[in-house]
All heavy atoms as an XYZ file, in Angstrom:
758
protein
N      -8.168     72.533    -21.112
C      -8.641     71.544    -21.987
C     -10.077     71.852    -22.389
O     -10.878     72.348    -21.612
C      -8.742     70.249    -21.099
C      -9.434     69.126    -21.746
S      -9.112     67.600    -20.948
C     -10.558     67.501    -19.921
N     -10.328     71.861    -23.655
C     -11.574     72.322    -24.226
C     -12.535     71.080    -24.369
O     -12.038     69.996    -24.740
C     -11.326     73.033    -25.475
O     -11.840     72.376    -26.617
N     -13.754     71.344    -24.094
C     -14.700     70.177    -24.119
C     -15.554     70.344    -25.317
O     -15.707     71.374    -25.858
C     -15.632     70.162    -22.857
C     -14.884     69.845    -21.580
C     -15.745     69.626    -20.493
O     -16.829     69.059    -20.693
O     -15.385     69.980    -19.369
N     -15.979     69.242    -25.839
C     -16.827     69.182    -27.098
C     -18.213     69.884    -26.760
O     -18.746     69.737    -25.695
C     -17.104     67.806    -27.550
C     -15.822     67.089    -28.027
C     -16.073     65.674    -28.355
N     -16.640     65.028    -27.133
C     -16.900     63.800    -27.067
N     -16.821     62.998    -27.955
N     -17.268     63.237    -25.771
N     -18.747     70.529    -27.810
C     -20.072     71.164    -27.635
C     -21.095     69.977    -27.365
O     -21.002     68.913    -27.986
C     -20.367     71.777    -29.015
C     -19.056     71.927    -29.624
C     -18.188     70.909    -29.086
N     -21.978     70.231    -26.414
C     -22.979     69.225    -26.050
C     -22.563     68.185    -25.119
O     -23.263     67.322    -24.724
N     -21.234     68.314    -24.568
C     -20.735     67.256    -23.647
C     -21.407     67.480    -22.249
O     -21.359     66.506    -21.445
C     -19.227     67.437    -23.508
O     -18.883     68.675    -22.936
N     -22.110     68.541    -22.004
C     -22.746     68.777    -20.714
C     -23.933     67.776    -20.603
O     -24.514     67.549    -19.472
C     -23.269     70.171    -20.584
C     -24.344     70.688    -21.441
C     -23.765     71.172    -22.749
O     -22.541     71.321    -22.956
O     -24.560     71.473    -23.657
N     -24.375     67.230    -21.655
C     -25.564     66.196    -21.558
C     -25.199     64.960    -20.934
O     -26.025     64.198    -20.517
C     -26.101     65.995    -22.945
O     -25.160     65.309    -23.812
N     -23.865     64.712    -20.731
C     -23.428     63.509    -20.038
C     -23.836     63.485    -18.549
O     -24.046     62.555    -17.854
C     -21.967     63.230    -20.251
C     -21.629     61.763    -19.862
C     -21.085     64.167    -19.439
C     -20.347     61.306    -20.362
N     -23.890     64.663    -17.936
C     -24.164     64.815    -16.496
C     -25.545     64.248    -16.096
O     -25.665     63.455    -15.172
C     -24.019     66.237    -15.967
C     -22.619     66.805    -16.159
C     -22.324     67.882    -16.938
C     -21.550     66.037    -15.693
C     -21.044     68.358    -17.155
C     -20.198     66.549    -15.890
C     -19.984     67.704    -16.587
O     -18.686     68.125    -16.792
N     -26.604     64.584    -16.863
C     -27.926     64.073    -16.490
C     -27.915     62.505    -16.760
O     -28.547     61.837    -15.961
C     -28.905     64.722    -17.494
C     -28.172     65.943    -17.910
C     -26.777     65.678    -17.884
N     -27.197     62.011    -17.735
C     -27.242     60.587    -17.946
C     -26.536     59.891    -16.793
O     -26.913     58.850    -16.308
C     -26.555     60.213    -19.336
C     -27.382     60.794    -20.533
C     -26.242     58.759    -19.521
C     -26.693     60.813    -21.847
N     -25.371     60.466    -16.365
C     -24.658     59.860    -15.233
C     -25.486     59.888    -13.933
O     -25.472     58.898    -13.250
N     -26.189     60.988    -13.765
C     -27.108     61.030    -12.575
C     -28.206     59.996    -12.658
O     -28.554     59.394    -11.657
C     -27.714     62.455    -12.421
C     -26.686     63.405    -11.845
C     -27.346     64.756    -11.508
C     -26.336     65.629    -10.791
N     -26.949     66.829    -10.224
N     -28.757     59.733    -13.843
C     -29.780     58.747    -14.011
C     -29.251     57.310    -13.691
O     -29.749     56.519    -12.948
C     -30.332     58.781    -15.406
C     -31.196     59.945    -15.595
C     -31.178     57.395    -15.710
C     -31.691     60.262    -17.043
N     -27.974     57.036    -14.192
C     -27.446     55.711    -13.984
C     -27.064     55.538    -12.502
O     -27.405     54.458    -11.917
C     -26.078     55.642    -14.763
C     -26.505     55.515    -16.310
C     -25.298     54.406    -14.337
C     -25.284     55.684    -17.243
N     -26.562     56.601    -11.796
C     -26.257     56.505    -10.405
C     -27.506     56.392     -9.606
O     -27.607     55.584     -8.631
C     -25.348     57.664     -9.926
C     -24.005     57.544    -10.584
C     -25.195     57.605     -8.425
C     -23.135     58.790    -10.424
N     -28.579     57.118    -10.001
C     -29.900     57.025     -9.245
C     -30.517     55.697     -9.433
O     -30.977     55.234     -8.370
N     -30.351     55.043    -10.514
C     -31.028     53.717    -10.673
C     -30.096     52.714     -9.860
O     -30.750     51.804     -9.227
C     -30.984     53.342    -12.183
C     -31.241     51.796    -12.376
C     -31.985     54.089    -12.960
N     -28.811     52.930     -9.808
C     -28.006     52.080     -8.938
C     -28.362     52.209     -7.483
O     -28.496     51.146     -6.767
C     -26.509     52.411     -9.147
O     -26.247     52.321    -10.581
C     -25.609     51.537     -8.339
N     -28.622     53.410     -6.959
C     -29.053     53.662     -5.583
C     -30.334     52.952     -5.374
O     -30.614     52.351     -4.318
C     -29.213     55.134     -5.271
C     -27.953     55.814     -4.737
C     -27.260     56.700     -5.511
C     -27.379     55.661     -3.517
N     -26.238     57.162     -4.629
C     -26.226     56.544     -3.495
C     -27.598     54.823     -2.444
C     -25.361     56.586     -2.352
C     -26.740     54.887     -1.309
C     -25.677     55.745     -1.283
N     -31.291     53.015     -6.383
C     -32.639     52.445     -6.214
C     -32.507     50.932     -6.063
O     -33.136     50.326     -5.184
C     -33.521     52.813     -7.332
C     -34.096     54.185     -7.339
C     -34.826     54.489     -8.668
C     -35.030     54.395     -6.145
N     -31.633     50.330     -6.933
C     -31.504     48.827     -6.879
C     -30.892     48.538     -5.462
O     -31.322     47.548     -4.810
C     -30.577     48.384     -7.939
C     -30.051     46.937     -7.710
C     -30.921     45.874     -7.826
C     -28.686     46.746     -7.403
C     -30.403     44.633     -7.604
C     -28.280     45.512     -7.105
C     -29.088     44.433     -7.180
N     -29.822     49.204     -5.100
C     -29.185     48.967     -3.805
C     -30.082     49.046     -2.644
O     -30.070     48.177     -1.754
C     -27.974     49.838     -3.580
N     -30.966     50.084     -2.649
C     -31.919     50.221     -1.584
C     -32.923     49.190     -1.617
O     -33.364     48.593     -0.517
C     -32.607     51.609     -1.665
O     -31.550     52.635     -1.645
C     -33.523     51.859     -0.531
N     -33.490     48.766     -2.782
C     -34.475     47.819     -2.875
C     -33.907     46.430     -2.423
O     -34.735     45.501     -2.064
C     -34.901     47.685     -4.388
N     -32.659     46.236     -2.272
C     -32.059     45.024     -1.902
C     -32.351     44.751     -0.354
O     -32.057     43.617      0.077
C     -30.586     45.047     -2.220
O     -30.405     45.027     -3.596
N     -32.741     45.720      0.283
C     -33.075     45.557      1.701
C     -34.556     45.026      1.926
O     -34.826     44.793      3.091
C     -32.821     46.921      2.478
C     -31.435     47.199      2.660
C     -30.770     48.059      1.785
C     -30.679     46.673      3.743
C     -29.459     48.436      1.915
C     -29.309     46.998      3.913
C     -28.703     47.850      3.001
N     -35.308     44.981      0.844
C     -36.720     44.588      1.010
C     -37.079     43.482      0.122
O     -36.426     43.172     -0.839
C     -37.592     45.892      0.574
C     -37.210     47.073      1.360
C     -36.428     48.067      0.827
C     -37.807     47.298      2.626
C     -36.121     49.206      1.650
C     -37.534     48.372      3.405
C     -36.637     49.362      2.894
N     -38.232     42.788      0.455
C     -38.697     41.659     -0.377
C     -39.079     42.195     -1.759
O     -39.490     43.257     -1.826
C     -39.862     41.102      0.427
C     -39.793     41.724      1.779
C     -39.041     42.942      1.664
N     -38.902     41.404     -2.729
C     -38.409     40.019     -2.832
C     -36.876     39.994     -2.941
O     -36.299     38.869     -2.969
C     -39.140     39.499     -4.059
C     -39.213     40.714     -5.024
C     -39.456     41.841     -4.061
N     -36.193     41.042     -3.155
C     -34.749     40.981     -3.354
C     -33.911     40.615     -2.175
O     -32.873     40.032     -2.350
C     -34.262     42.366     -3.872
C     -34.570     42.685     -5.407
C     -34.033     44.089     -5.722
C     -34.002     41.714     -6.316
N     -34.396     40.839     -0.982
C     -33.541     40.693      0.172
C     -33.007     39.241      0.374
O     -32.017     39.064      1.025
C     -34.268     41.174      1.453
C     -35.386     40.325      1.908
C     -36.130     40.806      3.181
O     -35.410     41.480      3.960
O     -37.289     40.593      3.306
N     -33.767     38.299     -0.124
C     -33.395     36.867      0.103
C     -32.697     36.275     -1.060
O     -32.356     35.072     -1.024
C     -34.697     35.978      0.432
O     -35.561     36.092     -0.638
C     -35.346     36.417      1.769
N     -32.338     37.109     -2.049
C     -31.647     36.553     -3.266
C     -30.228     36.906     -3.259
O     -29.788     37.713     -2.407
C     -32.280     37.121     -4.549
O     -32.007     38.499     -4.565
C     -33.852     36.894     -4.601
N     -29.437     36.254     -4.172
C     -28.058     36.632     -4.310
C     -27.829     38.132     -4.703
O     -26.877     38.793     -4.352
C     -27.329     35.648     -5.187
N     -28.776     38.529     -5.601
C     -28.741     39.922     -6.055
C     -28.942     40.816     -4.889
O     -28.347     41.955     -4.802
C     -29.804     40.137     -7.060
N     -29.719     40.420     -3.857
C     -30.013     41.217     -2.661
C     -28.717     41.429     -1.892
O     -28.476     42.466     -1.418
N     -27.896     40.327     -1.724
C     -26.663     40.461     -1.001
C     -25.737     41.406     -1.725
O     -24.998     42.200     -1.147
N     -25.658     41.159     -3.064
C     -24.780     42.123     -3.803
C     -25.351     43.629     -3.716
O     -24.420     44.461     -3.543
C     -24.805     41.722     -5.301
C     -24.130     42.759     -6.228
C     -22.747     42.837     -6.274
C     -24.888     43.532     -7.029
C     -22.093     43.810     -7.110
C     -24.299     44.424     -7.841
C     -22.918     44.610     -7.863
N     -26.598     43.774     -3.769
C     -27.158     45.144     -3.676
C     -26.900     45.816     -2.320
O     -26.522     47.007     -2.225
N     -26.953     45.049     -1.227
C     -26.679     45.632      0.073
C     -25.177     45.997      0.206
O     -24.802     47.024      0.770
C     -27.033     44.606      1.169
C     -28.563     44.453      1.285
C     -28.996     43.665      2.499
N     -28.562     42.272      2.431
C     -29.263     41.307      1.685
N     -30.347     41.639      1.073
N     -28.765     40.062      1.728
N     -24.355     45.126     -0.359
C     -22.873     45.486     -0.479
C     -22.658     46.724     -1.202
O     -21.864     47.628     -0.857
C     -22.047     44.326     -0.928
O     -22.294     43.117     -0.139
C     -20.588     44.666     -0.981
N     -23.316     46.763     -2.375
C     -23.324     47.947     -3.217
C     -23.747     49.217     -2.502
O     -23.087     50.270     -2.632
C     -24.031     47.733     -4.536
C     -24.064     48.834     -5.512
C     -22.718     49.137     -6.122
C     -25.042     48.413     -6.711
N     -24.746     49.084     -1.746
C     -25.316     50.249     -1.004
C     -24.209     50.799     -0.097
O     -24.007     52.015      0.087
C     -26.545     49.830     -0.260
C     -27.234     50.958      0.512
C     -28.219     51.688     -0.050
C     -26.785     51.316      1.863
C     -28.888     52.702      0.575
C     -27.418     52.398      2.501
C     -28.477     52.992      1.890
N     -23.639     49.839      0.687
C     -22.535     50.229      1.644
C     -21.390     50.921      0.970
O     -20.930     51.924      1.293
C     -22.068     48.951      2.404
C     -21.046     49.339      3.388
C     -21.468     50.232      4.532
C     -20.532     47.974      4.049
N     -20.999     50.305     -0.269
C     -19.923     50.942     -0.988
C     -20.275     52.382     -1.526
O     -19.380     53.212     -1.365
C     -19.470     50.026     -2.168
N     -21.454     52.524     -2.035
C     -21.873     53.842     -2.503
C     -21.811     54.868     -1.333
O     -21.432     55.946     -1.578
C     -23.305     53.729     -3.068
C     -23.375     53.125     -4.484
C     -24.890     52.925     -4.874
C     -22.809     54.074     -5.555
N     -22.424     54.454     -0.227
C     -22.514     55.318      0.941
C     -21.106     55.743      1.322
O     -20.876     56.964      1.669
C     -23.355     54.682      2.044
N     -20.152     54.834      1.504
C     -18.904     55.192      1.961
C     -18.138     56.029      0.945
O     -17.571     57.117      1.313
C     -18.094     53.886      2.252
C     -16.611     54.129      2.550
C     -18.633     53.129      3.449
N     -18.074     55.600     -0.319
C     -17.375     56.377     -1.288
C     -17.915     57.779     -1.491
O     -17.233     58.747     -1.517
C     -17.368     55.602     -2.706
C     -16.874     56.572     -3.736
C     -16.562     54.358     -2.554
N     -19.216     57.898     -1.488
C     -19.865     59.260     -1.735
C     -19.702     60.124     -0.407
O     -19.536     61.347     -0.562
C     -21.340     59.175     -2.087
C     -21.395     58.687     -3.519
N     -22.649     58.740     -4.209
C     -20.564     58.080     -4.399
C     -22.477     58.245     -5.437
N     -21.170     57.868     -5.537
N     -19.630     59.547      0.766
C     -19.361     60.322      1.987
C     -17.950     60.837      1.934
O     -17.795     62.019      2.276
C     -19.612     59.494      3.215
N     -17.031     60.072      1.448
C     -15.657     60.522      1.345
C     -15.577     61.685      0.282
O     -14.893     62.637      0.478
C     -14.701     59.404      0.967
C     -14.614     58.379      2.200
C     -13.365     59.780      0.547
C     -13.925     57.093      1.873
N     -16.286     61.466     -0.804
C     -16.304     62.538     -1.784
C     -16.837     63.816     -1.239
O     -16.328     64.905     -1.591
C     -17.158     62.078     -2.968
C     -16.490     61.076     -3.913
C     -17.311     60.601     -4.982
O     -18.575     60.574     -4.823
O     -16.762     60.320     -6.070
N     -17.819     63.814     -0.395
C     -18.396     64.979      0.222
C     -17.367     65.727      1.052
O     -17.272     66.907      0.998
C     -19.516     64.658      1.174
S     -21.064     64.127      0.374
N     -16.487     64.999      1.726
C     -15.353     65.598      2.428
C     -14.227     66.119      1.535
O     -13.833     67.240      1.778
C     -14.774     64.606      3.401
C     -15.700     64.133      4.634
C     -15.053     62.945      5.407
C     -16.109     65.265      5.479
N     -13.852     65.344      0.556
C     -12.800     65.749     -0.374
C     -13.179     66.944     -1.209
O     -12.318     67.850     -1.347
C     -12.473     64.529     -1.205
C     -11.508     64.947     -2.331
C     -11.859     63.394     -0.409
N     -14.384     67.038     -1.613
C     -14.823     68.149     -2.434
C     -15.583     69.264     -1.697
O     -16.131     70.097     -2.364
C     -15.645     67.648     -3.597
C     -14.943     66.673     -4.484
C     -15.402     65.414     -4.630
C     -13.830     67.139     -5.245
C     -14.723     64.529     -5.439
C     -13.223     66.190     -6.077
C     -13.675     64.950     -6.180
N     -15.373     69.386     -0.375
C     -16.089     70.291      0.396
C     -15.726     71.728      0.019
O     -16.630     72.623     -0.059
C     -15.825     70.174      1.860
C     -16.656     70.942      2.865
C     -18.129     70.591      2.604
C     -16.280     70.582      4.308
N     -14.483     72.019     -0.379
C     -14.056     73.303     -0.905
C     -14.862     73.769     -2.103
O     -15.245     74.875     -2.161
N     -15.014     72.864     -3.060
C     -15.757     73.156     -4.267
C     -17.248     73.389     -3.834
O     -17.777     74.376     -4.377
C     -15.613     72.053     -5.299
C     -16.571     72.266     -6.486
C     -14.205     71.836     -5.692
N     -17.771     72.598     -3.012
C     -19.233     72.748     -2.613
C     -19.489     73.970     -1.931
O     -20.517     74.575     -2.195
C     -19.628     71.510     -1.789
C     -19.363     70.061     -2.379
C     -19.783     69.050     -1.298
C     -20.145     69.948     -3.655
N     -18.536     74.510     -1.184
C     -18.684     75.781     -0.471
C     -18.804     76.945     -1.428
O     -19.305     77.988     -1.123
C     -17.629     75.948      0.504
C     -17.805     75.089      1.723
C     -16.717     75.421      2.771
N     -17.078     74.745      4.033
C     -16.195     74.297      4.947
N     -14.841     74.585      4.741
N     -16.551     73.702      5.990
N     -18.104     76.822     -2.615
C     -18.148     77.947     -3.548
C     -19.485     78.058     -4.311
O     -19.667     79.044     -4.959
C     -17.007     77.727     -4.575
C     -15.607     77.885     -3.884
C     -14.528     78.180     -4.852
N     -14.640     77.612     -6.175
C     -14.025     76.552     -6.657
N     -13.135     75.862     -5.896
N     -14.219     76.199     -7.878
N     -20.352     77.078     -4.232
C     -21.641     77.189     -4.878
C     -22.537     78.252     -4.294
O     -22.510     78.418     -3.027
C     -22.285     75.851     -4.745
O     -23.640     75.906     -5.279
N     -23.260     78.962     -5.150
C     -24.184     79.977     -4.578
C     -25.409     79.312     -3.895
O     -26.224     80.037     -3.124
C     -24.652     80.767     -5.826
C     -24.454     79.751     -6.959
C     -23.305     78.964     -6.618
N     -25.656     77.996     -4.084
C     -26.740     77.287     -3.446
C     -26.321     76.922     -2.050
O     -25.211     76.853     -1.707
C     -27.146     76.117     -4.339
C     -27.693     76.554     -5.704
C     -28.156     75.301     -6.484
N     -26.970     74.412     -6.873
C     -26.285     74.610     -7.960
N     -26.470     75.581     -8.836
N     -25.221     73.734     -8.266
N     -27.390     76.554     -1.242
C     -27.095     76.159      0.123
C     -26.175     74.926      0.189
O     -26.263     74.045     -0.520
C     -28.519     75.792      0.680
C     -29.415     76.505     -0.145
C     -28.848     76.608     -1.523
N     -25.258     74.985      1.189
C     -24.242     73.932      1.289
C     -24.863     72.619      1.562
O     -24.404     71.577      1.020
C     -23.217     74.309      2.388
C     -22.120     73.315      2.616
C     -21.266     73.076      1.447
C     -21.241     73.800      3.871
N     -25.876     72.508      2.375
C     -26.567     71.304      2.742
C     -27.114     70.620      1.441
O     -26.925     69.388      1.294
C     -27.638     71.497      3.710
N     -27.629     71.306      0.567
C     -28.112     70.799     -0.673
C     -27.063     70.245     -1.551
O     -27.163     69.304     -2.241
N     -25.916     70.931     -1.645
C     -24.771     70.600     -2.353
C     -24.105     69.244     -1.861
O     -23.737     68.356     -2.580
C     -23.653     71.667     -2.519
C     -24.115     72.893     -3.219
C     -24.460     72.585     -4.679
O     -23.960     71.669     -5.265
O     -25.327     73.354     -5.211
N     -24.058     69.154     -0.493
C     -23.573     68.001      0.112
C     -24.478     66.796     -0.239
O     -24.047     65.711     -0.526
C     -23.398     68.146      1.523
C     -22.185     69.206      1.851
C     -23.134     66.852      2.301
C     -22.033     69.631      3.321
N     -25.789     67.029     -0.149
C     -26.801     65.948     -0.381
C     -26.685     65.486     -1.837
O     -26.617     64.285     -2.150
C     -28.234     66.493     -0.096
C     -29.233     65.446     -0.390
C     -30.164     65.587     -1.301
C     -29.389     64.108      0.176
N     -30.991     64.407     -1.394
C     -30.452     63.577     -0.442
C     -28.728     63.445      1.113
C     -30.966     62.244     -0.121
C     -29.199     62.175      1.514
C     -30.268     61.584      0.897
N     -26.457     66.398     -2.784
C     -26.343     66.023     -4.169
C     -25.051     65.242     -4.439
O     -24.970     64.256     -5.168
C     -26.300     67.354     -5.066
C     -27.742     67.929     -5.202
C     -28.738     67.090     -6.003
O     -28.335     66.642     -7.043
N     -29.817     66.885     -5.525
N     -23.959     65.671     -3.772
C     -22.668     65.007     -3.849
C     -22.843     63.635     -3.215
O     -22.297     62.642     -3.709
C     -21.518     65.815     -3.148
O     -21.506     67.101     -3.793
C     -20.259     65.093     -3.414
N     -23.520     63.493     -2.127
C     -23.718     62.127     -1.520
C     -24.424     61.260     -2.407
O     -24.125     60.044     -2.556
C     -24.422     62.296     -0.147
C     -24.540     60.942      0.562
C     -23.463     60.326      1.174
C     -25.723     60.220      0.517
C     -23.569     59.085      1.735
C     -25.819     58.978      1.121
C     -24.742     58.402      1.759
N     -25.496     61.754     -3.101
C     -26.237     60.939     -4.025
C     -25.531     60.621     -5.311
O     -25.492     59.483     -5.764
C     -27.580     61.625     -4.318
C     -28.537     61.720     -3.209
C     -29.896     62.448     -3.680
C     -29.020     60.297     -2.729
N     -24.890     61.659     -5.890
C     -24.338     61.533     -7.274
C     -22.799     61.596     -7.397
O     -22.322     61.417     -8.460
C     -25.023     62.553     -8.260
C     -26.476     62.428     -8.205
C     -27.295     63.404     -7.634
C     -27.098     61.300     -8.783
C     -28.677     63.333     -7.695
C     -28.577     61.176     -8.751
C     -29.273     62.224     -8.209
N     -22.184     61.920     -6.328
C     -20.673     61.901     -6.299
C     -20.011     62.814     -7.253
O     -20.407     63.957     -7.515
N     -19.028     62.339     -7.988
C     -18.162     63.129     -8.872
C     -18.993     63.675     -9.989
O     -18.609     64.711    -10.464
C     -16.978     62.315     -9.328
C     -15.960     63.194    -10.039
C     -17.346     61.158    -10.197
C     -15.215     64.221     -9.058
N     -20.104     63.027    -10.339
C     -20.957     63.615    -11.431
C     -21.450     64.935    -11.060
O     -21.437     65.880    -11.832
C     -22.009     62.549    -11.833
C     -23.001     63.144    -12.831
C     -21.487     61.233    -12.294
N     -21.939     65.072     -9.888
C     -22.456     66.343     -9.421
C     -21.293     67.374     -9.278
O     -21.502     68.531     -9.640
C     -23.246     66.226     -8.072
C     -23.630     67.508     -7.515
N     -24.641     68.251     -8.147
C     -23.173     68.312     -6.430
C     -24.829     69.420     -7.489
N     -23.930     69.435     -6.439
N     -20.248     66.904     -8.688
C     -19.123     67.893     -8.513
C     -18.533     68.344     -9.789
O     -18.252     69.471     -9.984
C     -17.956     67.217     -7.713
C     -16.787     68.008     -7.638
C     -18.463     66.852     -6.272
N     -18.538     67.458    -10.829
C     -18.095     67.889    -12.154
C     -18.975     68.877    -12.832
O     -18.557     69.863    -13.404
C     -17.865     66.605    -13.121
O     -17.009     65.774    -12.644
N     -20.286     68.593    -12.671
C     -21.276     69.631    -13.169
C     -21.168     70.947    -12.453
O     -21.188     72.063    -12.993
C     -22.689     69.093    -13.019
N     -20.971     70.887    -11.120
C     -20.846     72.117    -10.274
C     -19.535     72.865    -10.727
O     -19.552     74.127    -10.932
C     -20.843     71.788     -8.828
C     -20.575     73.021     -7.899
C     -21.748     73.976     -8.075
C     -20.547     72.416     -6.409
N     -18.452     72.116    -10.960
C     -17.180     72.852    -11.355
C     -17.365     73.602    -12.681
O     -16.931     74.696    -12.958
C     -16.065     71.813    -11.470
C     -15.473     71.444    -10.154
C     -14.335     70.503    -10.393
N     -13.603     70.296     -9.179
C     -12.713     69.352     -8.977
N     -12.447     68.486     -9.925
N     -12.126     69.319     -7.847
N     -18.095     72.878    -13.614
C     -18.399     73.429    -14.880
C     -19.203     74.638    -14.779
O     -18.966     75.763    -15.414
C     -19.033     72.441    -15.827
C     -19.310     72.887    -17.194
C     -19.963     71.736    -17.971
N     -20.281     72.225    -19.309
C     -19.491     71.979    -20.390
N     -18.431     71.307    -20.206
N     -19.853     72.418    -21.571
N     -20.207     74.649    -13.888
C     -21.119     75.758    -13.646
C     -20.324     76.888    -13.015
O     -20.537     78.080    -13.395
C     -22.177     75.334    -12.712
C     -23.185     76.368    -12.298
C     -24.130     75.796    -11.335
O     -24.817     74.737    -11.617
O     -24.415     76.501    -10.257
N     -19.435     76.580    -12.187
C     -18.599     77.680    -11.487
C     -17.462     78.191    -12.381
O     -16.828     79.148    -12.068
C     -17.960     77.113    -10.236
C     -18.953     76.744     -9.046
C     -18.220     76.065     -7.974
C     -19.748     78.049     -8.619
N     -17.230     77.509    -13.568
C     -16.214     77.929    -14.379
C     -14.815     77.436    -13.940
O     -13.814     78.125    -14.347
N     -14.820     76.463    -13.061
C     -13.531     75.980    -12.596
C     -13.062     74.781    -13.480
O     -13.523     73.664    -13.350
C     -13.719     75.476    -11.159
C     -12.473     74.982    -10.541
O     -11.400     75.128    -11.081
O     -12.538     74.408     -9.443
N     -12.111     75.039    -14.322
C     -11.603     73.983    -15.248
C     -10.452     73.233    -14.634
O      -9.901     72.370    -15.264
N     -10.062     73.549    -13.412
C      -8.864     72.893    -12.768
C      -9.220     71.434    -12.462
O     -10.416     71.087    -12.323
C      -8.396     73.720    -11.515
O      -9.334     73.494    -10.546
N      -8.191     70.647    -12.341
C      -8.341     69.259    -12.014
C      -8.653     69.088    -10.559
O      -9.113     68.073    -10.133
N      -8.346     70.123     -9.644
C      -8.665     69.880     -8.200
C      -9.382     71.040     -7.734
O      -9.384     72.129     -7.863
C      -7.370     69.750     -7.422
C      -6.707     68.430     -7.787
C      -5.878     67.983     -6.601
N      -5.826     66.557     -6.770
C      -5.766     65.799     -5.787
N      -5.796     66.198     -4.550
N      -5.809     64.482     -5.888
């Protein structure tokens, strides 16, 4: 499958969106958000992000090991940014396969 020129710019945008989501979810543990309804949602979101991204770290471990960078850094990036990081890494490695 061929990708459009310039489509790699979606990865930084995805990382920004996920980063802002993590910031909101983390801020939900502290005042003034902790006592609001948004705080409850944010704490649930934090847990969901942590669980899903931890599972992604395990599922994509094979791809992460192929990176020339340290594995710990790749796992950390995958925990923070999930499939967005893995997709960028696959593109960097030249792996066009779906798995």
